[in-house]
C-alpha positions as CSV (number, residue, x, y, z in Angstrom):
1,X,66.7,9.1,10.1
2,X,64.4,8.6,13.0
3,X,65.1,9.8,16.1
4,X,63.4,10.4,19.9
5,X,63.0,13.4,21.7
6,X,62.9,14.0,25.2
7,X,62.2,17.2,27.6
8,X,63.7,17.8,30.8
9,X,61.8,18.4,33.8
10,X,65.0,20.1,35.8
11,X,65.6,22.8,33.1
12,X,62.6,24.8,30.7
13,X,62.7,24.4,27.2
14,X,65.6,21.7,27.0
15,X,65.5,18.7,25.0
16,X,67.9,15.8,24.0
17,X,67.1,14.2,20.7
18,X,68.8,10.2,20.7
19,X,69.3,7.6,17.9
20,X,67.4,5.1,19.4
21,X,64.3,5.6,22.2
22,X,65.1,5.1,25.9
23,X,68.8,4.8,24.6
24,X,70.8,7.3,26.9
25,X,74.6,5.5,26.3
26,X,76.1,8.0,24.0
27,X,75.0,10.8,26.7
28,X,77.5,12.1,29.1
29,X,76.7,10.9,32.5
30,X,77.5,14.9,33.7
31,X,74.9,16.2,31.2
32,X,72.6,13.6,31.7
33,X,72.6,14.7,35.3
34,X,72.1,18.3,34.5
35,X,69.4,17.5,32.3
36,X,67.7,15.2,34.8
37,X,64.5,12.3,34.2
38,X,64.5,12.7,30.3
39,X,60.2,12.8,29.5
40,X,59.8,11.3,26.9
41,X,57.9,13.8,23.9
42,X,57.8,11.7,20.7
43,X,59.4,10.0,17.7
44,X,60.6,12.0,15.0
45,X,61.6,11.0,11.1
46,X,64.2,13.8,10.3
47,X,64.3,12.9,6.6
48,X,60.7,13.7,6.4
49,X,61.1,17.0,7.5
50,X,62.0,20.2,6.4
51,X,62.4,22.7,9.5
52,X,62.9,21.7,13.5
53,X,61.2,24.4,15.5
54,X,63.9,25.9,17.7
55,X,66.6,24.2,16.3
56,X,69.0,23.6,13.0
57,X,67.8,20.6,11.1
58,X,71.4,19.8,9.5
59,X,73.1,20.2,13.1
60,X,70.6,18.1,14.9
61,X,71.3,15.3,11.7
62,X,75.0,15.8,11.9
63,X,75.2,15.5,15.5
64,X,73.0,12.9,15.9
65,X,75.9,11.2,13.1
66,X,78.9,12.6,15.4
67,X,78.2,11.7,18.8
68,X,74.7,9.8,19.0
69,X,72.7,12.7,20.7
70,X,71.6,16.7,19.8
71,X,70.6,19.0,23.3
72,X,68.6,22.1,22.3
73,X,68.9,24.8,24.6
74,X,66.6,27.1,24.6
75,X,67.9,31.0,23.0
76,X,69.8,32.9,25.7
77,X,67.4,35.4,27.1
78,X,67.2,39.0,26.3
79,X,69.5,42.0,28.6
80,X,66.3,44.0,28.5
81,X,68.7,46.8,30.5
82,X,71.4,46.7,27.9
83,X,69.4,47.0,25.0
84,X,67.7,50.2,26.7
85,X,70.9,51.8,27.5
86,X,72.3,51.1,23.9
87,X,69.2,52.7,22.4
88,X,69.4,55.3,24.3
89,X,73.7,56.2,23.4
90,X,73.9,55.6,27.5
91,X,77.5,53.5,27.8
92,X,77.0,49.7,29.4
93,X,80.4,49.9,31.0
């Protein structure tokens, strides 16, 4: 399965996978507005991949098949204060 990958210039580490290059017809308009002008990164064949850098390959394939696109968001930022408090046995309330 071929897919085109685009990155967002508005949202850091956010990528959009679509079935065909420059075809955003299946991506909801509010999502495109949040994503901003897509910047083409590459065309990849998912069938020849065993994994993707920051995304679950099977989830990407399923989303492309079911809805026609996949949005890869960056991992959530760690709350360092909460982690520090937890390590020191302090309630976070």
